[in-house]
C-alpha positions as CSV (number, residue, x, y, z in Angstrom):
1,M,0.0,0.0,0.0
2,C,1.2,3.5,-0.8
3,F,0.3,6.7,1.1
4,L,0.8,10.0,-0.7
5,L,2.2,12.5,1.8
6,P,1.5,16.2,1.1
7,S,4.5,18.0,-0.2
8,P,4.9,21.6,-1.1
9,K,6.7,20.7,-4.2
10,G,4.5,17.7,-5.1
11,K,7.5,15.4,-5.9
12,P,6.4,11.9,-7.0
13,E,9.6,10.5,-5.4
14,Y,7.9,10.3,-2.1
15,C,5.4,7.8,-3.4
16,R,8.1,5.6,-4.9
17,I,10.1,5.6,-1.7
18,S,7.0,4.6,0.2
19,L,6.3,1.7,-2.3
20,S,9.9,0.3,-1.9
21,V,9.6,0.3,1.9
22,Q,6.2,-1.4,1.8
23,S,7.3,-4.1,-0.7
24,S,10.5,-5.1,1.0
25,P,10.4,-8.7,2.2
26,A,10.2,-9.5,5.9
27,P,13.5,-10.7,7.5
28,L,14.0,-14.5,7.3
29,T,13.7,-16.6,10.4
30,A,16.7,-18.8,11.5
31,A,15.1,-21.9,9.9
32,E,14.3,-20.1,6.6
33,E,17.9,-18.8,6.5
34,E,19.3,-22.3,7.0
35,L,17.1,-23.7,4.2
36,R,18.2,-20.9,1.9
37,Q,21.9,-21.7,2.5
38,I,21.2,-25.4,1.8
39,K,19.6,-24.6,-1.5
40,I,22.6,-22.3,-2.4
41,N,25.0,-25.2,-1.7
42,E,22.9,-27.7,-3.7
43,V,23.3,-25.7,-7.0
44,Q,27.1,-26.2,-6.9
45,T,27.1,-29.2,-9.1
46,D,30.3,-28.8,-11.1
47,V,32.4,-31.9,-11.2
48,S,36.2,-31.5,-11.6
49,V,39.1,-33.9,-11.9
50,D,41.4,-31.7,-9.7
51,A,39.3,-30.6,-6.7
52,K,37.2,-32.0,-3.9
53,H,33.8,-30.5,-3.6
54,Q,30.2,-31.3,-2.8
55,T,27.7,-32.2,-5.5
56,L,24.1,-33.3,-5.7
57,Q,25.2,-36.9,-6.1
58,G,27.8,-36.9,-3.3
59,V,31.4,-35.9,-2.6
60,A,33.6,-35.6,-5.6
61,F,37.2,-36.5,-4.7
62,P,39.9,-35.5,-7.3
63,I,41.3,-38.2,-9.5
64,S,45.1,-38.7,-9.6
65,Q,46.8,-38.1,-13.0
66,E,47.9,-41.7,-13.1
67,A,44.4,-43.0,-12.6
68,F,43.0,-40.7,-15.2
69,Q,45.6,-41.7,-17.7
70,A,44.8,-45.4,-17.1
71,L,41.1,-44.7,-17.7
72,E,42.0,-43.0,-21.0
73,K,44.0,-46.1,-22.1
74,L,41.1,-48.3,-21.2
75,N,38.7,-46.1,-23.2
76,N,41.2,-46.4,-26.2
77,R,41.3,-50.2,-25.7
78,Q,45.0,-50.1,-24.7
79,L,44.1,-51.7,-21.4
80,N,41.3,-54.2,-20.5
81,Y,41.1,-53.6,-16.8
82,V,41.5,-50.6,-14.4
83,Q,41.0,-50.8,-10.6
84,L,40.7,-47.6,-8.6
85,E,40.7,-47.0,-4.8
86,I,40.1,-44.1,-2.5
87,D,43.1,-42.8,-0.6
88,I,40.9,-41.8,2.4
89,K,43.7,-40.0,4.3
90,N,44.5,-37.7,1.3
91,E,41.0,-37.7,-0.1
92,I,41.9,-38.6,-3.6
93,I,41.0,-41.4,-6.0
94,I,44.1,-43.3,-7.1
95,L,45.1,-46.1,-9.3
96,A,45.2,-49.6,-7.7
97,N,46.2,-51.7,-10.6
98,T,45.9,-52.3,-14.3
99,I,46.6,-56.1,-14.5
100,N,45.6,-57.7,-17.8
101,T,42.5,-59.5,-16.8
102,E,40.4,-62.1,-18.7
103,L,36.8,-62.9,-17.7
104,K,37.8,-66.0,-15.8
105,D,40.3,-64.0,-13.7
106,L,37.9,-61.2,-12.9
107,P,36.6,-62.7,-9.6
108,K,40.2,-62.8,-8.3
109,R,40.5,-59.0,-8.7
110,I,37.8,-58.3,-6.2
111,P,39.3,-57.7,-2.7
112,K,37.5,-59.4,0.1
113,D,38.3,-56.8,2.7
114,A,38.2,-53.4,0.9
115,A,35.9,-51.5,-1.5
116,R,37.1,-50.8,-5.0
117,Y,35.9,-49.4,-8.4
118,H,36.6,-51.6,-11.4
119,F,36.4,-50.8,-15.1
120,F,36.5,-54.0,-17.2
121,L,36.6,-54.3,-21.0
122,Y,34.1,-57.2,-21.5
123,K,35.0,-59.0,-24.8
124,H,32.2,-61.3,-25.9
125,S,29.9,-62.3,-28.7
126,H,26.2,-61.6,-28.9
127,E,23.8,-62.8,-31.6
128,G,26.8,-63.4,-33.9
129,D,28.5,-60.0,-33.3
130,Y,31.8,-59.6,-31.5
131,L,31.5,-56.8,-28.9
132,E,33.9,-55.0,-26.6
133,S,31.8,-53.4,-23.8
134,I,33.1,-51.4,-20.8
135,V,31.5,-52.5,-17.6
136,F,31.7,-50.6,-14.3
137,I,31.8,-52.7,-11.2
138,Y,31.5,-51.3,-7.7
139,S,32.6,-53.9,-5.1
140,M,31.8,-53.4,-1.5
141,P,32.4,-56.4,0.8
142,G,30.0,-55.1,3.4
143,Y,30.7,-55.6,7.1
144,T,34.5,-56.0,6.6
145,C,34.7,-52.3,5.7
146,S,34.4,-49.4,8.1
147,I,31.3,-47.2,8.0
148,R,33.4,-44.3,6.8
149,E,34.8,-46.3,4.0
150,Q,31.4,-47.5,2.9
151,M,30.0,-44.0,3.0
152,L,32.9,-42.5,1.0
153,Y,32.9,-45.1,-1.7
154,S,29.1,-44.9,-2.1
155,S,29.2,-41.0,-2.1
156,C,32.1,-40.7,-4.6
157,K,30.7,-43.3,-7.1
158,S,28.3,-41.1,-9.0
159,P,30.7,-38.0,-9.4
160,L,33.4,-40.4,-10.6
161,L,31.2,-41.9,-13.2
162,E,30.1,-38.4,-14.3
163,I,33.7,-37.3,-14.8
164,V,34.5,-40.5,-16.8
165,E,31.4,-40.3,-19.0
166,R,31.5,-36.6,-19.6
167,Q,35.2,-35.8,-19.9
168,L,36.5,-39.1,-21.4
169,Q,33.2,-39.8,-23.3
170,M,33.5,-43.3,-22.1
171,D,30.5,-45.5,-23.0
172,I,29.8,-47.6,-19.9
173,I,27.4,-50.3,-21.1
174,R,26.5,-51.6,-17.6
175,K,27.0,-50.5,-14.0
176,I,27.0,-53.4,-11.4
177,E,27.3,-53.4,-7.6
178,I,28.5,-56.6,-5.9
179,D,29.8,-57.6,-2.5
180,N,31.6,-60.8,-3.6
181,G,33.8,-61.6,-6.5
182,D,32.3,-65.1,-6.8
183,E,29.2,-63.4,-8.3
184,L,31.1,-62.5,-11.5
185,T,30.6,-65.6,-13.5
186,A,30.4,-65.6,-17.3
187,D,26.7,-66.2,-17.2
188,F,26.0,-63.5,-14.7
189,L,28.0,-60.9,-16.6
190,Y,26.4,-61.8,-20.0
191,E,22.9,-61.6,-18.5
192,E,23.7,-58.2,-16.9
193,V,24.9,-56.8,-20.2
194,H,22.2,-58.5,-22.3
195,P,19.1,-59.0,-20.2
196,K,16.5,-61.3,-21.6
197,Q,13.6,-59.6,-23.2
198,H,10.2,-61.1,-22.7
199,A,8.5,-60.7,-26.0
200,H,5.2,-62.3,-25.1
201,K,3.1,-61.2,-22.2
202,Q,1.8,-63.8,-19.9
203,S,-1.8,-64.6,-20.6
204,F,-4.3,-64.3,-17.7
205,A,-5.1,-67.6,-16.1
206,K,-8.8,-68.4,-15.7
207,P,-9.8,-68.0,-12.1
208,K,-10.3,-71.3,-10.3
209,G,-13.6,-72.1,-8.7
210,P,-14.1,-72.1,-4.9
211,S,-12.0,-74.7,-3.2
212,G,-13.4,-77.4,-1.0
213,K,-16.8,-79.2,-1.3
214,R,-19.2,-77.9,-3.9
215,G,-22.3,-79.1,-1.9
216,I,-25.1,-81.4,-3.0
217,R,-25.2,-82.1,-6.7
218,R,-28.5,-81.0,-8.2
219,I,-30.2,-82.9,-11.1
220,I,-32.0,-80.7,-13.6
221,R,-35.0,-82.7,-15.0
222,G,-36.7,-82.0,-18.3
223,P,-40.5,-81.2,-18.6
224,A,-41.4,-84.9,-19.5
225,E,-39.5,-86.3,-16.6
226,T,-41.2,-83.8,-14.3
227,E,-44.7,-84.8,-15.4
228,A,-44.0,-88.5,-15.1
229,T,-42.8,-88.0,-11.5
230,T,-45.9,-86.0,-10.6
231,E,-48.2,-88.8,-11.9
């Protein structure tokens, strides 16, 4: 609301000043200010290779140059396996190993007492075509890892994949989470990469009648039989 105050000069500026005062927002409460700060922090979603920061998906730790170069080689098919780990003390993702790995050797690469990120070049045939598909495997052995380690690996996973897919243009065909290397059989990996498609929908089964006894069986007589019985 605006009140026009009498002025000997009749300047309209008084009205504009009154409007600005009346339309100014009320001061935020402590809870509203906290919510505003949270929203400001949430919009900081940039992902970088070199710096640690908060994102919508989690905490993005920087990736060491050695690890990044190994991922580049995998993407160019110069390597077929890259394993990464988090250096928790220094808060950085580092290279664990790049041992040449065949499918039969993959379960042996999964540590039983520590979490890891694995990038595997899955060479196989599908419907007569030879394929080389990059599979991402996040291994977390569960209760053998500390709560902090579990939280860090879980939180860093999505930002790491965003960096790899966006900056390296890596086409990751499948992302798998396991707690035991024994799960990585040839059949399991094939079905994960090429899930079976159900072409035909299951037809509805006819409902069964009520279970148990049906009661006394009734005989329906024709008209001639009814008359003969009456006589």
